[in-house]
N, C-alpha and C positions, 0 to 999 in steps of 0.2 A: 215853885214852878219856874221862875225866871232863871234860876241856877241851871236847870236842865235845858232850858232853851238855849242858853249860851254854850253849853256843852255840845248840843246838836249843831249849832252854827260852826263851832270850832272843828268838829269832826268832819262835817260836810266840806268845809273849806280845805282841810288837809287832803281829803279824798279827791277833790277837784284839782288841786295842785298836782297830786301824784298822777292822776289820769292825764292831765295836760302834759306833764313831763314825759310820760310814756309815749304819747302820741307824737310829740316833737322828736323824741329819740328815734322812733321807727320811721318817721317821715323824712328825716334828714339823713338817713343812711344812704350812702352812695353805692350803687351797684355797678358803676363803671369800672372797666378794666379789671374785673375779677377773673382770675385764672385758676384752673384746677391743676394741681401738681400731683402726679401719681408716682409713687416710689415703690420699688421692689428690692428688698434686701439692701436698703439704705441708698440705692442708686435711682436717680430720676429716670423714669421710663417714658413718661408722656406729659406734655403740657397742652391743655385744652382751654379755649375760651369758654366761659360758663354759659354764654348765650347760644352756643352750638348745640346740636343734637347728635350725640355720638355714643356708641357702645364699644367698649374695649374689654379685652380679656387679658388679665395678668395673673399668671400662676393659678389657674382655675377659679379666679374671682372675676365675675362679670360686673363691670362698672358702667352705669348709665348716666351720662351727662345730658340733661334734657331741659333746655330753655330756662336756665337760671337756677337749677338745682342739680345735686349729685347724689346718687344712691348706689348701694351695692345690691344688685338684683339676685345674685346667686353666688354661693361659695361652697366648697367641699369641706370646709372646716366643721368640726363636731358641734360647737355651741351656737353657731349662726348669729353671734352678737352683732357682727358687722351688717348683716342683712336686716336684723330687727331694729337697728339704730335709725333707720328711715332716711329722709332727705336732709341734706345740709345745703345752705344757700348764702351764708354770710362769710366775710373774711375772718380768718382765724379758726373756723370750724374744721374738724377733722373726722375721718373714719379710719379705724385701724383694724386690720385682720391679722392678729399675731400669729396664728398657726400657719398662715400662708405668707407671712412677712410682707404684707401689702399695706401701704400707708397713703391715704388720700388727704390732701390739704387744699383749702381755698385761700388764696392770697390776692391782695390788690388794694384798691383805694377805699374799700368798704370799711366801716367802723369795726375795729378790733376791740372787743370788750375785755379781753385778757382774763377770762374766767377759766 
């Protein structure tokens, strides 16, 4: 019975360390100076501060920047992958609409996880 008790203590300790690491990672992420870069056909079309609320249309793609997040609200492309991707809000995240040749990227001082 003692053998199992030590296993439970070890597993509990590892879970606690993992949860603590995740909490620290997300709480230390900086959201300052994040900018949204919108490209059309490999050319920069618009640069927006992520804290603004703004809706722009680029080649029939409706992009909404709303208080810290970016999403594609509407697109005329067939698959709607860009619309279903949802909101992005951290540095390094992107949304791409290949049929419309629109690329959205967040850059700034936020943590770039490089995934």
